[in-house]
N, CA and C atoms as a LAMMPS dump frame, in Angstrom:
ITEM: TIMESTEP
0
ITEM: NUMBER OF ATOMS
414
ITEM: BOX BOUNDS ff ff ff
-5.0000000000000000e+02 5.0000000000000000e+02
-5.0000000000000000e+02 5.0000000000000000e+02
-5.0000000000000000e+02 5.0000000000000000e+02
ITEM: ATOMS id mol type element x y z
1 1 1 N -445.556 412.129 -298.96
2 1 2 C -446.699 411.918 -298.103
3 1 3 C -447.196 410.492 -298.301
4 2 1 N -447.521 409.803 -297.227
5 2 2 C -447.983 408.423 -297.29
6 2 3 C -449.446 408.332 -297.704
7 3 1 N -449.95 407.115 -297.739
8 3 2 C -451.347 406.944 -298.129
9 3 3 C -452.278 407.574 -297.099
10 4 1 N -453.369 408.111 -297.608
11 4 2 C -454.362 408.759 -296.748
12 4 3 C -455.074 407.7 -295.905
13 5 1 N -455.278 408.018 -294.646
14 5 2 C -455.992 407.081 -293.774
15 5 3 C -457.477 407.136 -294.113
16 6 1 N -458.059 405.986 -294.285
17 6 2 C -459.483 405.858 -294.572
18 6 3 C -460.108 405.033 -293.461
19 7 1 N -461.428 404.97 -293.435
20 7 2 C -462.109 404.154 -292.436
21 7 3 C -461.653 402.698 -292.543
22 8 1 N -461.527 402.201 -293.747
23 8 2 C -461.094 400.805 -293.937
24 8 3 C -459.672 400.602 -293.434
25 9 1 N -458.755 401.5 -293.793
26 9 2 C -457.375 401.371 -293.313
27 9 3 C -457.314 401.471 -291.791
28 10 1 N -458.098 402.379 -291.237
29 10 2 C -458.154 402.526 -289.781
30 10 3 C -458.592 401.206 -289.151
31 11 1 N -459.653 400.621 -289.696
32 11 2 C -460.169 399.371 -289.138
33 11 3 C -459.213 398.201 -289.356
34 12 1 N -458.524 398.193 -290.493
35 12 2 C -457.593 397.099 -290.793
36 12 3 C -456.3 397.2 -289.999
37 13 1 N -455.808 398.419 -289.781
38 13 2 C -454.47 398.584 -289.208
39 13 3 C -454.44 399.098 -287.77
40 14 1 N -455.443 399.859 -287.359
41 14 2 C -455.433 400.462 -286.021
42 14 3 C -456.328 399.699 -285.049
43 15 1 N -457.531 399.36 -285.478
44 15 2 C -458.49 398.716 -284.569
45 15 3 C -457.948 397.42 -283.966
46 16 1 N -457.209 396.58 -284.702
47 16 2 C -456.651 395.392 -284.035
48 16 3 C -455.738 395.745 -282.855
49 17 1 N -454.935 396.8 -283
50 17 2 C -454.077 397.24 -281.884
51 17 3 C -454.92 397.817 -280.754
52 18 1 N -455.947 398.557 -281.121
53 18 2 C -456.859 399.126 -280.13
54 18 3 C -457.548 398.008 -279.347
55 19 1 N -457.966 396.975 -280.052
56 19 2 C -458.609 395.836 -279.401
57 19 3 C -457.646 395.145 -278.438
58 20 1 N -456.412 394.918 -278.875
59 20 2 C -455.419 394.281 -277.996
60 20 3 C -455.133 395.147 -276.776
61 21 1 N -454.989 396.458 -276.99
62 21 2 C -454.769 397.377 -275.875
63 21 3 C -455.944 397.325 -274.903
64 22 1 N -457.166 397.36 -275.438
65 22 2 C -458.37 397.345 -274.603
66 22 3 C -458.429 396.071 -273.769
67 23 1 N -458.167 394.926 -274.413
68 23 2 C -458.209 393.655 -273.685
69 23 3 C -457.17 393.629 -272.566
70 24 1 N -455.945 394.048 -272.869
71 24 2 C -454.875 394.03 -271.87
72 24 3 C -455.151 395.018 -270.734
73 25 1 N -455.572 396.231 -271.081
74 25 2 C -455.861 397.239 -270.051
75 25 3 C -457.031 396.8 -269.18
76 26 1 N -458.043 396.211 -269.776
77 26 2 C -459.195 395.734 -269.005
78 26 3 C -458.784 394.589 -268.084
79 27 1 N -457.906 393.724 -268.57
80 27 2 C -457.414 392.609 -267.76
81 27 3 C -456.581 393.131 -266.589
82 28 1 N -455.7 394.1 -266.848
83 28 2 C -454.822 394.627 -265.803
84 28 3 C -455.604 395.378 -264.729
85 29 1 N -456.615 396.121 -265.13
86 29 2 C -457.38 396.901 -264.164
87 29 3 C -458.507 396.097 -263.532
88 30 1 N -458.726 394.89 -264.061
89 30 2 C -459.827 394.041 -263.615
90 30 3 C -461.161 394.764 -263.728
91 31 1 N -461.262 395.602 -264.732
92 31 2 C -462.484 396.353 -265.012
93 31 3 C -462.45 396.703 -266.493
94 32 1 N -463.579 397.103 -267.019
95 32 2 C -463.609 397.481 -268.421
96 32 3 C -463.047 398.884 -268.61
97 33 1 N -462.253 399.05 -269.626
98 33 2 C -461.676 400.333 -269.981
99 33 3 C -462.521 400.912 -271.103
100 34 1 N -462.755 402.203 -271.043
101 34 2 C -463.53 402.862 -272.089
102 34 3 C -462.599 403.62 -273.009
103 35 1 N -462.994 403.712 -274.265
104 35 2 C -462.166 404.304 -275.305
105 35 3 C -462.827 405.588 -275.788
106 36 1 N -462.047 406.627 -275.903
107 36 2 C -462.545 407.899 -276.43
108 36 3 C -461.757 408.233 -277.682
109 37 1 N -462.477 408.343 -278.783
110 37 2 C -461.871 408.758 -280.041
111 37 3 C -462.391 410.153 -280.359
112 38 1 N -461.624 410.894 -281.126
113 38 2 C -462.089 412.229 -281.479
114 38 3 C -463.126 412.15 -282.598
115 39 1 N -463.579 413.292 -283.052
116 39 2 C -464.645 413.357 -284.038
117 39 3 C -464.17 413.237 -285.469
118 40 1 N -462.981 412.7 -285.681
119 40 2 C -462.446 412.523 -287.03
120 40 3 C -463.435 411.733 -287.886
121 41 1 N -463.498 412.081 -289.167
122 41 2 C -464.407 411.372 -290.07
123 41 3 C -464.063 409.887 -290.144
124 42 1 N -462.795 409.539 -289.927
125 42 2 C -462.408 408.126 -289.91
126 42 3 C -463.069 407.411 -288.731
127 43 1 N -463.164 408.078 -287.587
128 43 2 C -463.76 407.468 -286.4
129 43 3 C -465.28 407.433 -286.467
130 44 1 N -465.881 408.36 -287.177
131 44 2 C -467.342 408.463 -287.195
132 44 3 C -467.98 407.811 -288.419
133 45 1 N -467.167 407.288 -289.324
134 45 2 C -467.699 406.654 -290.536
135 45 3 C -468.562 405.443 -290.172
136 46 1 N -469.578 405.202 -290.987
137 46 2 C -470.471 404.062 -290.756
138 46 3 C -469.678 402.758 -290.71
139 47 1 N -468.733 402.612 -291.637
140 47 2 C -467.902 401.405 -291.681
141 47 3 C -467.147 401.222 -290.367
142 48 1 N -466.604 402.306 -289.847
143 48 2 C -465.82 402.242 -288.61
144 48 3 C -466.676 401.82 -287.425
145 49 1 N -467.934 402.197 -287.393
146 49 2 C -468.785 401.806 -286.263
147 49 3 C -469.149 400.323 -286.306
148 50 1 N -469.119 399.709 -287.485
149 50 2 C -469.47 398.297 -287.615
150 50 3 C -468.381 397.379 -287.054
151 51 1 N -467.124 397.715 -287.283
152 51 2 C -466.018 396.843 -286.873
153 51 3 C -465.927 396.729 -285.349
154 52 1 N -465.92 397.842 -284.593
155 52 2 C -465.898 397.695 -283.128
156 52 3 C -467.128 396.938 -282.597
157 53 1 N -468.247 397.099 -283.259
158 53 2 C -469.454 396.373 -282.844
159 53 3 C -469.215 394.869 -283.01
160 54 1 N -468.639 394.445 -284.12
161 54 2 C -468.355 393.026 -284.365
162 54 3 C -467.35 392.481 -283.364
163 55 1 N -466.44 393.323 -282.908
164 55 2 C -465.392 392.889 -281.976
165 55 3 C -465.822 393.022 -280.52
166 56 1 N -467.033 393.501 -280.277
167 56 2 C -467.512 393.657 -278.906
168 56 3 C -466.98 394.888 -278.21
169 57 1 N -466.425 395.842 -278.963
170 57 2 C -465.865 397.057 -278.369
171 57 3 C -466.832 398.225 -278.391
172 58 1 N -467.872 398.137 -279.176
173 58 2 C -468.724 399.293 -279.428
174 58 3 C -469.294 399.901 -278.143
175 59 1 N -469.675 399.066 -277.184
176 59 2 C -470.248 399.578 -275.93
177 59 3 C -469.211 400.262 -275.041
178 60 1 N -467.943 400.155 -275.431
179 60 2 C -466.879 400.766 -274.642
180 60 3 C -466.292 401.994 -275.328
181 61 1 N -466.956 402.468 -276.361
182 61 2 C -466.553 403.693 -277.047
183 61 3 C -467.418 404.835 -276.554
184 62 1 N -466.79 405.829 -275.947
185 62 2 C -467.526 407.021 -275.553
186 62 3 C -467.845 407.836 -276.794
187 63 1 N -469.025 408.417 -276.844
188 63 2 C -469.31 409.311 -277.973
189 63 3 C -468.473 410.583 -277.837
190 64 1 N -468.085 411.138 -278.955
191 64 2 C -467.284 412.354 -278.96
192 64 3 C -468.162 413.548 -278.637
193 65 1 N -467.725 414.348 -277.693
194 65 2 C -468.419 415.571 -277.318
195 65 3 C -467.574 416.73 -277.842
196 66 1 N -468.179 417.608 -278.618
197 66 2 C -467.423 418.662 -279.285
198 66 3 C -466.592 419.52 -278.347
199 67 1 N -467.074 419.832 -277.178
200 67 2 C -466.365 420.745 -276.283
201 67 3 C -465.59 420.013 -275.193
202 68 1 N -465.418 418.74 -275.336
203 68 2 C -464.705 417.967 -274.335
204 68 3 C -463.241 418.393 -274.278
205 69 1 N -462.719 418.68 -273.1
206 69 2 C -461.293 419.011 -273.006
207 69 3 C -460.458 417.842 -273.522
208 70 1 N -459.395 418.129 -274.217
209 70 2 C -458.571 417.092 -274.805
210 70 3 C -457.685 416.48 -273.73
211 71 1 N -457.908 415.212 -273.432
212 71 2 C -457.128 414.528 -272.404
213 71 3 C -455.942 413.758 -272.985
214 72 1 N -455.736 413.866 -274.272
215 72 2 C -454.623 413.181 -274.897
216 72 3 C -453.32 413.787 -274.368
217 73 1 N -452.425 412.933 -273.886
218 73 2 C -451.178 413.424 -273.296
219 73 3 C -450.314 414.202 -274.282
220 74 1 N -450.448 413.927 -275.566
221 74 2 C -449.63 414.659 -276.533
222 74 3 C -449.968 416.146 -276.495
223 75 1 N -451.203 416.488 -276.122
224 75 2 C -451.57 417.901 -276.021
225 75 3 C -450.742 418.593 -274.942
226 76 1 N -450.454 417.869 -273.855
227 76 2 C -449.589 418.422 -272.814
228 76 3 C -448.161 418.61 -273.304
229 77 1 N -447.717 417.707 -274.166
230 77 2 C -446.375 417.836 -274.75
231 77 3 C -446.323 419.08 -275.634
232 78 1 N -447.363 419.261 -276.489
233 78 2 C -447.389 420.456 -277.348
234 78 3 C -447.412 421.727 -276.494
235 79 1 N -448.201 421.72 -275.417
236 79 2 C -448.282 422.884 -274.536
237 79 3 C -446.924 423.177 -273.897
238 80 1 N -446.218 422.126 -273.496
239 80 2 C -444.887 422.281 -272.907
240 80 3 C -443.916 422.889 -273.919
241 81 1 N -443.943 422.384 -275.136
242 81 2 C -443.082 422.928 -276.189
243 81 3 C -443.409 424.393 -276.438
244 82 1 N -444.695 424.707 -276.536
245 82 2 C -445.113 426.092 -276.783
246 82 3 C -444.646 427.015 -275.651
247 83 1 N -444.807 426.575 -274.417
248 83 2 C -444.383 427.376 -273.268
249 83 3 C -442.878 427.634 -273.305
250 84 1 N -442.119 426.601 -273.615
251 84 2 C -440.664 426.745 -273.661
252 84 3 C -440.221 427.658 -274.801
253 85 1 N -440.895 427.563 -275.929
254 85 2 C -440.548 428.434 -277.064
255 85 3 C -440.913 429.878 -276.742
256 86 1 N -442.073 430.086 -276.128
257 86 2 C -442.48 431.449 -275.771
258 86 3 C -441.56 432.073 -274.734
259 87 1 N -440.854 431.245 -273.962
260 87 2 C -439.926 431.757 -272.95
261 87 3 C -438.562 432.113 -273.538
262 88 1 N -438.341 431.775 -274.767
263 88 2 C -437.052 432.085 -275.402
264 88 3 C -436.934 433.582 -275.686
265 89 1 N -435.703 434.069 -275.488
266 89 2 C -435.414 435.467 -275.818
267 89 3 C -434.202 435.501 -276.725
268 90 1 N -434.305 435.914 -277.928
269 90 2 C -435.544 436.354 -278.564
270 90 3 C -436.388 435.144 -278.981
271 91 1 N -437.677 435.375 -279.024
272 91 2 C -438.604 434.334 -279.454
273 91 3 C -438.466 434.169 -280.968
274 92 1 N -438.413 432.899 -281.454
275 92 2 C -438.29 432.691 -282.9
276 92 3 C -439.464 433.334 -283.64
277 93 1 N -439.165 434.026 -284.73
278 93 2 C -440.197 434.732 -285.488
279 93 3 C -440.37 434.192 -286.905
280 94 1 N -439.338 433.595 -287.442
281 94 2 C -439.385 433.122 -288.829
282 94 3 C -439.587 431.609 -288.858
283 95 1 N -440.13 431.124 -289.966
284 95 2 C -440.426 429.698 -290.084
285 95 3 C -439.225 428.809 -289.807
286 96 1 N -438.083 429.145 -290.377
287 96 2 C -436.92 428.277 -290.211
288 96 3 C -436.427 428.25 -288.757
289 97 1 N -436.412 429.414 -288.092
290 97 2 C -435.975 429.424 -286.691
291 97 3 C -437.03 428.783 -285.782
292 98 1 N -438.308 428.942 -286.14
293 98 2 C -439.369 428.297 -285.354
294 98 3 C -439.279 426.781 -285.499
295 99 1 N -439.067 426.313 -286.707
296 99 2 C -438.922 424.872 -286.94
297 99 3 C -437.765 424.308 -286.107
298 100 1 N -436.657 425.003 -286.115
299 100 2 C -435.488 424.561 -285.341
300 100 3 C -435.793 424.557 -283.846
301 101 1 N -436.471 425.59 -283.382
302 101 2 C -436.817 425.68 -281.956
303 101 3 C -437.75 424.543 -281.549
304 102 1 N -438.733 424.251 -282.385
305 102 2 C -439.662 423.15 -282.088
306 102 3 C -438.891 421.834 -282.006
307 103 1 N -438.007 421.595 -282.969
308 103 2 C -437.206 420.372 -282.97
309 103 3 C -436.336 420.285 -281.716
310 104 1 N -435.695 421.386 -281.343
311 104 2 C -434.849 421.401 -280.142
312 104 3 C -435.671 421.102 -278.894
313 105 1 N -436.832 421.742 -278.777
314 105 2 C -437.658 421.53 -277.583
315 105 3 C -438.245 420.119 -277.551
316 106 1 N -438.58 419.582 -278.715
317 106 2 C -439.074 418.203 -278.781
318 106 3 C -437.993 417.253 -278.258
319 107 1 N -436.769 417.463 -278.71
320 107 2 C -435.667 416.603 -278.291
321 107 3 C -435.299 416.807 -276.823
322 108 1 N -435.642 417.964 -276.253
323 108 2 C -435.325 418.257 -274.854
324 108 3 C -436.331 417.647 -273.879
325 109 1 N -437.436 417.159 -274.378
326 109 2 C -438.432 416.543 -273.484
327 109 3 C -437.817 415.277 -272.907
328 110 1 N -437.862 415.174 -271.587
329 110 2 C -437.245 414.019 -270.934
330 110 3 C -438.297 413.178 -270.215
331 111 1 N -437.85 412.103 -269.621
332 111 2 C -438.775 411.175 -268.962
333 111 3 C -439.502 411.84 -267.794
334 112 1 N -438.873 412.789 -267.123
335 112 2 C -439.549 413.485 -266.022
336 112 3 C -440.714 414.321 -266.539
337 113 1 N -440.516 414.995 -267.676
338 113 2 C -441.609 415.755 -268.282
339 113 3 C -442.796 414.838 -268.573
340 114 1 N -442.5 413.683 -269.142
341 114 2 C -443.56 412.736 -269.491
342 114 3 C -444.205 412.142 -268.24
343 115 1 N -443.392 411.845 -267.233
344 115 2 C -443.941 411.343 -265.965
345 115 3 C -444.882 412.372 -265.337
346 116 1 N -444.493 413.645 -265.386
347 116 2 C -445.337 414.711 -264.834
348 116 3 C -446.684 414.773 -265.554
349 117 1 N -446.641 414.673 -266.874
350 117 2 C -447.885 414.696 -267.644
351 117 3 C -448.752 413.485 -267.319
352 118 1 N -448.133 412.324 -267.25
353 118 2 C -448.875 411.106 -266.949
354 118 3 C -449.474 411.164 -265.547
355 119 1 N -448.701 411.662 -264.595
356 119 2 C -449.173 411.776 -263.215
357 119 3 C -450.363 412.73 -263.117
358 120 1 N -450.407 413.743 -263.981
359 120 2 C -451.497 414.717 -263.934
360 120 3 C -452.814 414.16 -264.478
361 121 1 N -452.768 412.999 -265.125
362 121 2 C -453.971 412.464 -265.765
363 121 3 C -455.093 412.195 -264.766
364 122 1 N -454.772 411.664 -263.614
365 122 2 C -455.808 411.392 -262.611
366 122 3 C -456.519 412.68 -262.204
367 123 1 N -455.748 413.739 -261.964
368 123 2 C -456.345 415.027 -261.602
369 123 3 C -457.17 415.587 -262.755
370 124 1 N -456.718 415.383 -263.979
371 124 2 C -457.457 415.862 -265.152
372 124 3 C -458.815 415.177 -265.253
373 125 1 N -458.803 413.868 -265.084
374 125 2 C -460.054 413.114 -265.176
375 125 3 C -460.985 413.508 -264.028
376 126 1 N -460.449 413.64 -262.824
377 126 2 C -461.277 414.038 -261.68
378 126 3 C -461.885 415.42 -261.893
379 127 1 N -461.093 416.352 -262.42
380 127 2 C -461.601 417.698 -262.692
381 127 3 C -462.696 417.654 -263.75
382 128 1 N -462.516 416.829 -264.751
383 128 2 C -463.518 416.686 -265.807
384 128 3 C -464.808 416.106 -265.249
385 129 1 N -464.692 415.104 -264.382
386 129 2 C -465.889 414.519 -263.746
387 129 3 C -466.576 415.548 -262.858
388 130 1 N -465.799 416.289 -262.075
389 130 2 C -466.375 417.295 -261.19
390 130 3 C -467.091 418.389 -261.986
391 131 1 N -466.555 418.709 -263.159
392 131 2 C -467.172 419.735 -264.009
393 131 3 C -468.267 419.147 -264.902
394 132 1 N -468.559 417.858 -264.681
395 132 2 C -469.577 417.145 -265.476
396 132 3 C -469.351 417.319 -266.968
397 133 1 N -468.081 417.178 -267.368
398 133 2 C -467.732 417.262 -268.776
399 133 3 C -467.485 418.671 -269.269
400 134 1 N -467.649 419.648 -268.391
401 134 2 C -467.438 421.048 -268.79
402 134 3 C -465.972 421.438 -268.765
403 135 1 N -465.742 422.726 -268.821
404 135 2 C -464.379 423.24 -268.848
405 135 3 C -463.669 423.001 -267.518
406 136 1 N -462.377 422.768 -267.612
407 136 2 C -461.534 422.593 -266.433
408 136 3 C -460.342 423.53 -266.571
409 137 1 N -459.485 423.557 -265.558
410 137 2 C -458.301 424.404 -265.625
411 137 3 C -457.218 423.806 -266.507
412 138 1 N -457.425 422.584 -266.942
413 138 2 C -456.392 421.899 -267.736
414 138 3 C -456.522 422.236 -269.204
């Protein structure tokens, strides 16, 4: 197991990439991009809030809402894997066969699967706005 992520490590190693991504995305869209982080203690630490403020990013961080639907695309990948595993007959029941099935389904994800998930993002955001941050079908 590698070193545990701390607020300092997050700020030293992740925030610079986040800042570069934010600058590039804002430049490409010709508008400011907002950043949503989850409620991880690394994201909510006092130290972590100081660094984005110094970099001018703080006003572009949405506060974490506990019941906010997860818009992270990886969640769609996990859902796809789960659906495919549940469709298997017989469905894996033991740890070793489940591990193998997860690995197989992970490797079976192709660019079309990812394109479909990415394409659904606009509808996800629109549904979230229409529900005023409440539950959606996604």
